[in-house]
N, C-alpha and C positions, 0 to 999 in steps of 0.2 A: 346910831349916827347915820345920818342921811349922806350918801356919797355925793349928792348934788347940792348940798347946803352951801350957800355962798360964803359962809364964814368958816375959816379953817379950824379944825379941832386942835386943842392944845398939843396932842401927841405928834402933830406934823412939824412942830417947831424944830425938833432935833433930828429930823429925817436926813439920811444921807443918800447920795445918788447911787442907785443900783444899775451899774453899767450893763449888766447882762440880763436885765429885766427879771431879776430874782432877788431874793434877800441877800445882801452882801455878806451877812453874818453866817447864815446856815444854808444858803442856796435854795431855800424853799420857793416854790412857785407862787405867784400872786394869788392863785386860787386857795392857798392855805392861809391867807391873811385873816386876821381877826377883825380888822377894820379897814375901810377904804374911804378915801376922799379924793375927789377930782377937782383941781383948781381950774374952773372954767372961766374965771375972771381975767386971766392973763395968758391967752393963747399966743403961741409963736406961729409963724408961717414958714413952712419948709420951702426948699428950692422949687418944688413942683406945685407951690401955692396951696398946699393942704394945711389946715390948722392942726396944731398939736397942743395938747394940754399936759400939765404935770399930773400924774396919777400917784397918789400917796397910799402906802400900805403900812399897816402895823402887823408885823409877822407874829406868828405864834411863839417865836423865840424871844419876843420883846423888842426886837430892832424895828425902828421905823425907817422906811426908805421910800424913794420916789424914782420915777423914770418917765420919760416922754412917751405919750400915747403912740407916737409914730415908731417907737422902738419895740412895741409889742410884737411878738412872733405871730405868724399867721395862725388862725384858729383851726383846730382839727375838724370842727364842724363844717367850715367852709370848704376845706380840702376834700372832704368826703361827699360833698354835695347834699348834706342833710338840711341846709338852710337855703331859702330862696334868695337869689341875687336881686339887688335893687335895680329897677329899670328907669 
């Protein structure tokens, strides 16, 4: 499954909102997901004018869930300075 495919996968149909940016069923991190799909067709715009997308995950426990991209916690890589910042 291509995460950027414009057509949603069938497993996204029954996804529930993961308010804590983890699986609502078993609390697994998104990195543990078996499948990922990003809904890039319907972004929302936040108060600071940044686009956010729905990110869908199918957890290894079988639960499908989604969260807004803007709710994603900061990356450990960015905090440690291991990646270059955009200029």
